[in-house]
N, C-alpha and C positions, 0 to 999 in steps of 0.2 A: 810605530807599530800599528797596523790596521787590523781590526778584528771584526768578525761578523757574529751575530747571535746564532745559537744552535737550538733547535727545537728540543724541549725536554717535557714530555707530556703536554699539558695545556699551557705551559710556560715557556720562557726563553732563557737560555743559559749563556753566560759569557765564559769561555775557557781562558783561564789565566795560565800562561806558561810557567813552568817550574823555576826558571831563573828569576822571574819577577817575584814569585812567591818567596823564594829564598832571600832575595834582596830586602824584602819588606818584613821578613820573619813571620810569614803567614803559613799556618798549617791547615789541615782540613777541620781542625777543632777551633780555630781562631774566629771569634765573633767579628762580623764585619758591619760597619755602619754604612748604609746606602742612603745617599741624599742627592739633592740637585740644587744648582744655583739658578735654575730656570733655563739654562742653555746646555749645561753639561751634567753628566752623571758622575757622581763622586762616590768612590768606594774606598773606605779607610778601615784599617784594622783597629778594633777597640783595644786600647792598652789597659793594663791593670788598673790604673788610677781612674780611667773612664768607667770601667766595669763597676768599681766600688762606688762611684758616684751615681750609678744608675744609667750610664750611657750618655 
């Protein structure tokens, strides 16, 4: 799947399709961890254990 960023005020937004959100169990209230390995952007849902440990 190829995506482009969408302007959102002074920021950029990535629209994630509903089937992917459902597959990963992500809702609008799910905290997401955003990181990089230096080459790729990595977006992962924070699970309960990670939230309790402070992310």
